[in-house]
N, C-alpha and C positions, 0 to 999 in steps of 0.2 A: 192286146188291147190297143186301140189307136190312142193318139195323144189326147183326143177328146174323151172325157169321162162319160160313161153311161149313167143314167139315173133311173130310179124306180120310185114307187110310192109305197110308203109304209103307214100303218095306222098307229097313231099315238093318241093319248088322252088330250083333250082340249087344254087341260092344265099344263101338260108338258109342252104342247105346241106354243102356248102363250109364253111360257118361260123361255123357250128357245128364241121366239120372236123378240122378246124384250132384251135378251142378251145381244142378239144380232143387231138390233136397233141401237143399243147403247154403244156397241163396239164398231158400228158402221160396217158390218160384214154380212155376207149372205147366211141365211139359216143353215144351209148345208155345210158351210165352213165351221160353224159352231158345233154342229153334230159330229162332223169329222174329227174335230179336236177333242170332243168329249169321249168319243170311242177310242181314239189314240191314247188318251190319258187313262182310260179304264184298262186298256190292254197293258199299258206300262205298269199300272198298279197291280194287276193280276199276275204279271210276270214276277214282280218282286215278292208278292205274297207267296207264290209257289216256290220261289227260290228259298225264302226264309223257312217254309214248311219242309222242304227237302233237307236243308241244313239241320233243322231241329230233328227230323226223322233219323238222319245219319248219326247225330250226337246220341240220340236215345237208343237206337236199335243196332248200330254197327260201331262198337268201340274201336275196332281196328281201323275202320274207315275214317272215324272221327280223329283218331291219332294222326293218321296220314294227312287229313285236311289241316289240322293244327300245325303239323310240321311244314306243310307247303305254305301256309299263310305266314309262318314265322320268317320265311325267306323274304317275303315282301315287307314285313315289319322292320327287318334289319335294313332294308333299302331306304327307309325313312331317315337314316342317319347320313344321307347324301348331301345335306345342307340345303335342300330345296324346301320350300314351304309345302306342308302337307295339304292334300286336297280333302275337302269335306264330303265324304260319302255317306254321311248319316241319313240323308233323305232316302237312300236305298236300303238301309238296314232296319229302320223302324217305321211303323205306320205313321203317316203324317196327314193331318187335315189339309184340305185344299187351301192354298195360300192366295189371298185376294190380289197380291202383287205378282203372282205367277202369270206371265203373259204368254206362256207356251202355246 
C-alpha cells in the first residue's frame, strides 16, 4: 500500500456517528482518527481477553502444561530481586474499564 491511506465508507447508526463526531470535535482530531484509535483499543482488549482465556484453559485442562507455565513464570518472578522497580502489568491481566485519562 502507498504512503497515502485509502478510505471507504461504512454505515453506522446516527447515534454512533454523532458520538464519534463529538469526540473528534472535543479532541480536535478527525473522525477517522477517533475510529482508528477505537478499533486499535478493541483489538488490544480482545488480544488480552484471549490470552487470559488461553491461560485459564491451560490451567483447567492441561495440568502438566500449567505446571510448566508456572515453572517458567517463576524464573521471571526471581528476576524481580534484581533491585529494579517492578513494572505494573496489572492492566494486561485483569479486565479494566476505559480510563478517561488514557490518551492512547
